[in-house]
N, C-alpha and C positions, 0 to 999 in steps of 0.2 A: 401203618405205623410198626405194629409189631414186628412185620416182616424187615423191616428195615434196621429196627433196633438189634434182632436177633444176628444178623449179617455183621453189625458192627461189634456187638460184643464177640462175635464167633473171631471176627480179624483180629479184634484185640488181643484175645486170649491167644490166635494164633502169634502173634506177634512177641507177645512176654514168654512161647514156649521157646521161640526161636533164641529171643536174647538170652533165656536162661540157659538154652542147650550151649551157646558160644561161650557165655561166662565159665560154664562147668567143665567143657570139654577141654582135653588135652592141647595145649598151644602148638598145632600143628597146621599151618596156613600152606596150600596148594600151591606149586611152582606159580601158577598163573595169578593168584591172589597177592603171593609176595612180589610179583612183576608190579601189580597194580599199587600195591602198598607203598614200594617205591617211587613210583611217579606222582602219587599223593603227597609225600614226603619232601620231595624235590620242589613242588609247584609250592606246597606250604613254607617251606623254608624259604625261597625267594620271596616269597610274598611279605613274610615276617621276618627278613634277614636285618632290616634297620630297626626296628621297634626292640627285636630280643638284643641289638647290641647295645640300644640306649636304656633299656631297663631290665634285660636279662629273662630268661626262659620261663621262671618260676611266676613271675608276674604278669604273663600271659598264657597260663595254662587255660582257663576259662577260653580266651577268644581261640587258642590253636585247636581245641578240643571241638568247638562249634563250627571251625572251619574245615577241620577233616572229616567230620560227620557229613558236613554240606557237601564236601566233594565226593565223597564215597557213595551218596544217594544217586549220585548221576552216573554211575557207572554201570553198565548193561549186563550185572549178574545179579543172580536170586538175593533177596535181603541178608539170607544165612551166610553168604559171601561178602556182602558190603559191610556186614558185621564184623567179620573176621579181618577183613582188610582195614576196617578202622581200627580196630583193637590191635594188630598189626603195626601199624604206624604210629598209634597214640604211645602204645607201650615203650616203642624205641625212641620217640622222639622226646618223650616226658619223664620216661621210668627207665628201667633196664631189661627192657624187651620181654622174652618168654620169663625169665625169672620172676618178674615185678610179681605175678600173682602169689609167690611163695613168699617174698618178702611183705607180703602185705596180710599173709594167712598167721595169726599169732600161734597156731599151733606147732609151725615150722622153726626150729632154733639154728638150723645150719643148713646151707646150700652147697652142694659141691657141684660145680661143671668139671668133670674128669675130659672132657673133650666137647665141643661145639653140639653132639648130637649124642651125650653119655651126661645124664644129669642126675642126682641121686640128693635127696634132701633127709632131714632129721626130724624125726616128730617122736615127741614122748621117750627120748634117748633111743630111738631105733632108725637103721638107714633105711630108706625105703626108695626104690628105684621109680622114676617118673617118666611119664612118656613124651612130655613136652621137650622139646629141642631147640637149638637157636639154627637158623635158615641155613647159616654157612659159619665158616671160620671168620670171615671178614665182620660178620655182623658181632660175634663174640668181641673180638678185637676192639670194635668201634664202642661197645658197653665198657669194658676194659679201661679204653682211654677216658671214655666220659668218667668213670669213678675216680681216676687217677688225678687227673687234670683239676679235678675238683677240691682236691686237696694239696695242690701246687707241687705234684710228682708226674713222673714219665715213667713210660715204658717202653724201652728199645731195645734194639740188637745189642748195644753197650749196656744196658741196664734192662736186663730181659726180666730180674725178679723185682717186683715191689710190695710193700705193705700200705695200705691206706685204710681210711674208714668212710663210711656212709654217712650223711649230716643227722642222722639218728644215732649215730655212734657205733654202728655195727663194723666190727674187724673185717678185713677186705686183704686177701693176698692173691695175688696173680703173678702167672709166667706165661711167657711167649716163647716159641722156638727162637733161640736153638736149645735153650736148656729143658725144654718139654718139646722132644720131636715130634710127638705125636698131635702137636697141637696146643693152644693155649689152653691153659688152666686158669679155674676161678672158684674161689673158697670164699663164703660170707659167713661168718658166724655173727647171727644176729643179737643188738644188743636189746636187754630187758628193758623197756621204757618205763617201768614202774619197778622201783628198787624194791627187791625183797627183804623183809622183815623177818626179824626171828621167830617169829608167830608162820611165817610162811615155812620157814623151816621143819617147824614143829609139825606142821599140817603134811608136810611132805614126807615125814618121817626119816629126816637126814639128820636129826641129832634128838637127843632128848633134854628135858627141861632143865635137868639139873647142869646136863653140859651147856648149855646157853646160859645158865646163871653164871657160871663159872667163867665164860668168855666175855660175858659183859663185866664182870668185877676186875678182869684181867685187861680189858681195854681201857677202862674208864681209871683203873688206878697205874696206868701207865707201865703194862708189862710188856715187852717187846714180844711179835709175834710173827712168827713165818707162816703161811700157809702152805702146804707142800702136795703133790698130788700129778697124776699123769695129765696128759693131753684131755680136754674136754670134762675134766672132772670138776669143773666150775670154781677154780681157784679165785679167778678176778669178781665172781659172783659174792663169793664168801667173804673176801676182802671190801666190797662194797657193804655186805650188811653189817661186817665187824666195825666199819668206821663211822656207823650210826652212833655208836656208843663214845664217841671222843669226844670231851666238853666242848662247848660251844665258844668258849673264851679262847682255846689253843690258837696259835697260829700255825698253819699246817701247810707243807709244799708235798705235791703230787709229783711223780716222776713215771712216763709212759712212753712206750714206744709208739701206740697211737693211742688218744684219749678216749680213754672208755670208765673210768670212776666217776662217779656222781655224788660228789660230798656236798651236804646239804650244811655244812658249817659256813658262818659267816667269814672266816678268814682261810681263806684256801687260795692259794698260789700254785698254777698248775704249769708243768713245764712239759715239752714233748721231743722227743727225739728227732732229729733233723737230718736226712742225708743227702750228702752235697751232690749235686748233680752238675756241676761244674767245677772245673780246677781251682776258679775265683772264689768258689764260696766254703764257707767254713764246715766241715763235717762236725756236728754237735750228738755224741752218742751219751749213753746211760754215765759213762766215768763222767764227762765233762758236764754234766747236769748234778751229778750227785756233788762233786766239788762246789760248783755252783752256788747249792742251795745250801751248804755250809756255812757259805759267807751271808747268807740272807737271814739268819736267826730266827730259824722255826723252831717249833717246841717238839713237832713230830715230822719224820719225812717216810711219805707212803710210798713206796717204790712199786710201780704195778706189777713186774716181774723182775727178778736177779736172773740174770741171765749172760755176765760178761765179769771182767775184773773190776768192775764197779762194788761187787762185794765187797772189796778190800776196804774202801772209803767207807760204804755203809756200815759195815760191822764196826769202824772205829767209831762212827757217829753213834750207833745205838748203845756205846759203852762210854761215852763221854759227852753226857749232857742231853741227848735227844730219845731217852728212855719214851718206849710206847710206841716207837717208830715199827711199821710193819711192811712185810713184802708177800710177794708168792715167789715159788721157786718149783721146778719141775724136779722130783725125786718120788721112789716108788714108798719110802717109809722114811719115817724120823730117824730113824737111826742111818739111813742111803744116805740121807740126806746130808747129816755131817760127817759121815767116814767116807762118801764117795764124791756125793756132788760138790759140795761146797770146796774141798780142796781142789777139783779139777777147774772150778770159776776163780779161784786165786789164781791158779797158772796161767789164767789168760790176762792177767795184769803184768806189763812187762816191767812196771816200777816195783814189783813185791819179789821178794825171795824169802819165803817163810818156810821154817819145817813143818812138818806135819804134826808134830808138837806145840809148836808155836799157834798154829792154826785152832788147833784143837782148844787150846786155851783162851784164846779168841773169842771163839764160839762160846764158850763155858761163859763168859762173862757178859757177853754181848747179848744172849738169846736165853729166853727163858721158856718160851711156850712154842711147841710146833703142832700145827692141827693138819693132819694128815688127811685126804678125801681120795675117796675111789668111787668109781664108776662099776655098778655090778652088772652081770650079765643079762639083768631085766631091764637095763636103761636107767635106774633110778642111781642118784648120787647121794654118797653118804659120808660122814664125819667117821671114818673108821678108827681113829687114833688121837687122842690127845696126849701130846707127852710133854713131860716138863725136863728142862735141861739142867740137872743138877750135878755142874761140874765136871771133873774127870777121873777114868779111874787110873790103877795103877800103871799100866800101858799106855796113858795119855791117849785116850780114846773118850771120846764125849758120852758121859753117861745120860742116855735118852730113858726116861722114866716113864711109863704109862700110866696115866692117872684115869683116863677112860679107854674102853673099846668099844667097836662093835663085834657082837657075837654073830658070825653067820650062819653057824648051824642053828642056833636058837630064836635067830630074827631078833636081838635084842641089844640094848646098851648096857654097860656095864661098868661100874667104878672097880678099881682093883683092890683100895682100901689104902694106899698109898695117900699119906697126908702132906703136902709140900709145905712145909711152916716156914721155911724162908719167904717163899712167893706170898702166902698169906698175911705175914707180917709186913712186908712193901706195899700190899694191897692197903693194908690198916694206917698205914702212914700216912697215905693220901685221905684220911678222913672216911674211908668207906667201911661199912659193915661186912662183915664176911660169916658166912652160914658153914662150917665145917661139916655137918653132917651128909653134905653132899657128896663125900669121900668116903662113906660106910660101903662096904666090900659088897658087893652083887649088884642085882639089876639097877640100873639108874633111868630106866623107863622103858616101855614095852614101844616097838615100832607100830605107828598107825598111819602108816602112808596112805594118803588118799588123793594123793598128785605126785606128776615126777617132776624136778626142778630142771 
């Protein structure tokens, strides 16, 4: 008996070691294993064709998994190869192929497929090359098609660029030839399933407690805010965090290219851009949605990203009864947003013909606060500037006055000493108290980063 028990124990340990190895090693099945995987997928697809059509593949995941594992056990190869074949088949049938493991990895924030055989991921703000690859250009296209079909979109030669989202809210962009002549590309920016709180930002050293207090008072006190920054600086994540301070009894409309905002308030109506896929289909862009929102009696409009001529109607709404509205925008600084980026977006509206002076006056009336985000060389994301929009100067340029800054040399947040009296008055008009001591010049709090957002 002891000999039998020892053999069983050893065999069990060997199986576990093989399973662990297959789970942990890069996704690179051999050509023979790929051929077997394709055979298994064809067989199981035929077997489950009718149930999938009737119930959907999600309802049959457990049954399909059992069927694939059973089929692989009959293949005359080593146990390690059987596991790799099963993993290949299941990840392609039920998941997103070789990149599924990175979608499941909470430390990975972005996945970039530059070509079917060239994949990088972002971990802790740093880009890393991975050994995992798709088996072919055809497998990558299959995965792309599955993603876009899930949100009723398509990618073809006539529409070779597509934006989509996964069920968990992760943002997807894909291209196929001819616009990407070296092969299809796929970029997935993973959605954080847990909405970050102000405390999370403090723990990450992304802002100071005084800055957080100020932003909370601004949102609750219906101050209009733009979150500005470059690509990957965390603008949408910041907008999500700020939205947590919106009072529960307000009527809110969100407008996005792809749904990412996760507001917790009870009175939220969500709108999403829809691109026409045929001549008979109406193209619903941001501009159309902003105009529609204005007819639906919202207290606030939250626009996921201002990227086109819809800014004209948004700015008008912000200054005429929709105070406290918020949006994000691509810009390198608060001043650059007002002087460069916004005028460019105004020019995208064919119905608008405003002078620089007129645009500046409209901005100064509509926007009160700009929160500037930056991504530093170490991968961390920080609020590098909170600017107050205080009218226009004699040259009719918007006055962007810094209230708080991040001092990169000394690694600390600082208050500039400017006290925005008009802003404080507006906040207090909503019955809120306000501690003006947060603006005392000097350090606004040390950076004590323990995590990377």
